[in-house]
N, C-alpha and C positions, 0 to 999 in steps of 0.2 A: 407405753410411753402414749401411743395415740391413744389410748384411754384419757389419761391424764389430759392432754391436749383439746380431748372434745368435751371435759367437762368445763376447762376453763371456757372454751368457747360458749358452752352453754352456760354458764354463769357471767356473762359476759365480762370478765376480768379484765380482758385487753381493752375494751372501750371504755371500764371503768379507769384503769391505768393511765391510757392515752387521754382521759379527759381531764383527771386529776394534773397530771403533768401539765396543760395547757391552764388549769387554773392556777397553779403556783405560779406559773412564768407571767399571768396577766396582774395575780394580787403582786408579787414581787414589783410589776413594773408601774403600778398602779403607787405600791411604796415609796418607788424612787423618786415621782413626781412628787407626792406628800411630803418625802423627805426634804426635795428641794426648796420647796415653800415654806416648811414648818421647822425647817432645822430640828428634827428627831433627834432623843438621844443617841448616842454612839451601838448601845446593844440591842437596839429597838430592831435592827433588821437581823441581829446574829438570832433574836428571840422567834421572829418571826420564820427564818429557816429552819428553827430548831421544832417550832409548832407541825411545820408542811412537812418535815421529814417525820416528824412522829404520827403525822395523820396519815403517812400514804399505806402502810399498813393495817392502818385500821380501816381505811376507805376498800379495800382490798378483801380484807375479813367480814366488812359489811357485805360487799357485794354475793359473797359466795354465800350467806344464808339467805334463809327464804322471809319473806316479811315477817311473820311471828316472831323469829328470832330476831331479828332488827329490833323490834317492837321490847321484846323482853330484854336485850343486852341494853339497849337505849335507857328504857324507865329505869332498871337496875342500876347502872351507871350513875343516873341522876342521883338516885336516891343516896347510894354511895359517896357521892361529890358533895352533896348538899349539906351532907352531915349534920342534917335536921331531925333525923327522924329518931325514932329509939334505936335501941338498939338491938332490940328482937326484929324490928322492919330493918333494919340493915343488915342483920345475919341474913334474913329473908331473901334479901336482893344480891347478896354475895351468892345464895344457893342457888335463884332463878337464872342468874347470869350464868353460874357455874352450870346447871343443866342446859343451857343454850349453848353453852362453848362445847361440852361433850358432847351434845346431840351431834354436832356438826365437824367432831375429831380433832377439836383443839383438847386435847388430853391436860397438858400440863397447865392449860391456861385455867382451866375446869379444876382441877388438884388446887391450884392456889386459891381460887374463889373460895370452895370448901373449907381450906384452909383456915381462912379468913373468919367464915361463918363460926367453925368449931372456935374459934377464938373470941368470938364476941358473945357467944351461946353454947357453952360446953355440954350442956345438959337436952339439947336437942338431938334428936335421931337421927331426925331428916339428914342432913349434912354428913352425918359419917356414912348411912346408905348409900345415899350419892355418891361418896369420893369410893365407897366400895366398888359401886357399879363401874366409875372411871377405871380404878385399877384392875377390874376385870379384864375391862378393853384394852388396857396395857398390857395385862398375861401378867400380872404380878399379884400371883394368887395369895402370897402371904400377906400382903398391906391390905388385900381385899377381903383376907379371912377376918384381922384383928380389927377390919370399921364394920363389918356386919357384928362381931362379936361385941362390941360396943353399943351398934345400932338397937340388937338384941336385947342388952343389960339395961338399954334406958326405956326401951318399948318392946315388951317380951308379947303382945298381941298382932303386929306386923307380921301379915302372912308372907308378904313379901321378900322381906330380909330373911324369913328362913328360906326362902324359895332358891334367892341366889344364895346363900350360903351353901344350900346343896349343892347348887354347879361348882361353888368351888373343893367341894369336898370330892364330888366327882372328878373332878380334872386332877386332881392330887391323887388318885385312884382310890380313894376312902370309901367305897360304895355303900357299905351300910352305914356309915354317916352319912352320907348323900340321903338314903331311903328313910333315916328317920329326921332327917330336917324336912324332906319330903313331903313325910307323914304330920309332922307338927303344923308346915303350912295347908295341907288337907281339913286337918282338924280345924283352925280359926277360918278355912273358904273352904269349903267342900263343895261348893261349886264353879273354883277352878281347873278347868276343861285341862291349860295348858300343864298345869301341877303335876295330874294326874298321868298325862302322857309322857312328863320328865320321869318321873316315879317309874313308870311304865317301862321307858327304855333303860332302867337302872337295872330295875328287874331282869330285863332281857341281857343285860349286860352280865350278870353274875348267871347269867343259865337259868334262873328261875321264871322260865317261862308260863307258866300256867297264873302266876300272878302277875306276870306281864300283860298277860292277855287278862285279867281281872279288870286293871286298872284302866286301859285301853275299852273295853266293854263298860265300863262307868262312862269314862268320855265322850264315848259314842252315842249314849244315852243321854247324856247331858245336852249335847250338839250333835244333833243326828247326819249332817253334812260339813260336818270335820273331816274334809277330805285325806288329809296328812296323817290324821289318826286311823282312818279305817285301812289307808295304804300301810300304815306302819304294820295296823296288826294281821295283815295278811303275810306282809314277810317273818312274822312270827309264827304264824299257820305254815308257812313255807319253812321256815327251821325246824319246825314240830314233825314235818313229813304229810303234813293235813294238806294237800294240794289242792283239792277239791274247794275246802275253806278259803285257802287261801286267792282261790282265785274268782270266788266269789266276792271278797273284799275289795282284790284289785279292780275285778268290773265296775264296782259302785264307786271306787275313786277315780276312776279315770271317767266316770258318765257325771261325776263332778267338777272333775278337772282333768279334761281332758287334752292338756298342753303340758302336764306334768309328766317328763321322760322316764322317770324312776318307776312310776306304776307298771308302764309296757317293759320297760327292762326287767321289773321283777314276776312279772306275769309270763314272760318271757322264760323265764328259769323255773316256775312251775310248772309249765307247759313240760319245756324238756326234761325235767326230772319225771315227768309222767310219758313222757317217750313219743310226745306229738312234738316233732323238730319243725312239722310244717306251720304250725300254729307259732310254735316259737320263733322262727325267722320271720314271720310278721309281725309279731310283735317288738324283736330287735329294731325291723328295719324301720316301726315308727320310732322307737325310744332314739334310734341315729338320725333321722329328720329333724327330732327335735333337740336332740343336744348331740351333734356331728365330731364334739369334743372328748366323748367318753369312749375312752380306750376299753373298757372292761366290755361295751357293748360289742363291741366289735369282736373281741375275745369271743363271748358267747356265741354269738353268733356264728364264728369259725368252728367253736366245737360243735354247733348244729349243722352243719355244713358237712364238717368230716361224718358226724355221724351219720349221713345221707351219703358217703362214699366221694362228698362233692368236694374234690381235696383240693384243687386249683382255687376255688370260690374260697375256702377256708384257708389258703395259704393269702391271697389277695386282703382276706378280713385281718390276717396274723399281721401282716404287713403296716396294713394302716393303725393298726394298734400300739406297734411298736415306732410307726413315723411320731405317735402322738409322745408316748411314753418310751422313748429307745430302752429302758431298763426294767422292763414289764417281763420277767422270768415267764410267766404263763403263758403269754404270747410269744416268746422263744422255743418253747417246750413242746407247745402245739403246734408251732411252723415244724418245727423237727418232725416231728411225727408225722405231720400232711407230707413232709419231703421224703421221709422213706417210703411212705406210702406210692410216692410216685417214681419209686425207685435211684432219688437223688440222695444217695447215701450220704455221701462227701457233707452234701447242707445241711443233714440231718444231723450229722456229728456236729460239725460246727456250731448249730443252734443248741444241740443240748449239753454241749460243752461251757457255751457262752451264757443259758440258764442256770446252770449248777453253780459257777462263779459267783451269778448273782443271788442265787438263793439254794444253799446243800440240798435241802429236803423239796426240792421242787419234783421229783417225783410221785410222793407222798401227795403233794399240793396238787399237783395234774390229776392223780388221780382220783381225788375227792369231788373233782371238775369235773371229771369224766373225759379226760383226756388221756388215755393208755395207748402204748405200742401196740 
């Protein structure tokens, strides 16, 4: 709620609303004077009121948008309302306005405009593609898939459509079809590092780690300072148990982007896997300082403390993790182990039972994390 209030203030929504209401009041007062002088038709005041009411949400909408989006909406609306342009130019205006709406989160308005563009020019792939993107934002995978299918039928050489259809396949759990579409997107545009990274991430989700690394290697060859790709490749090396290669990648990613807590967190995991708990704790400290709401970072620092028999510090970290996410079974189980080591058997049993209620296989999961009784 506080974030919404801050956004409203940042976009001057309250000032715009106040100014609009004041302006509307002035216009109505002026109208009343003109009406007394010229005896305007009885419906004139009602028409003015309707226009002012209809204009209020439009004024707030324009205040929320950035200047470029306002220009796009205004220019497109002028073309749409004029009805003087060609069918194609009006269809393009609906697309442009739809993109502006979609970019600022007005998804239903955007879809309405893309619908109109498609009605005017059903052989243009662009509105189908943009409507598909908007359906992705609405998490309507089926409708997004239908639009991307049609966009590809109309224009089978557009790499972006294949890329985004792959995203929908991945969301639906069809990783093979996702990889197929990413492959076609890469064939059409072999220098798109984002598509390479996305296919690499999909290979990783399938457990095909070497193929994943191959895609990340290619993305990094094309864009050597792609910090996210370097950090993600480090995570894959972590999953393969190649902790030294992982740490190399995390070092480089951190040097390129020292404000990303994820790389500190993951490097801490690599150091912990190597048994270097001191350096792991240092990295978890950095991760937590950058993102103090990451419950997993507190859990893993707690595990590192417990590995050094610093059970009081471990319990404090598990407590903080549970404050952030009260149903985190790993934190409950880890705290139970630490309490047991401190002689608090009753507290330990309580935590073990609570963890098992949330996750029946918690003892197996905890063992993989390094939490053992």
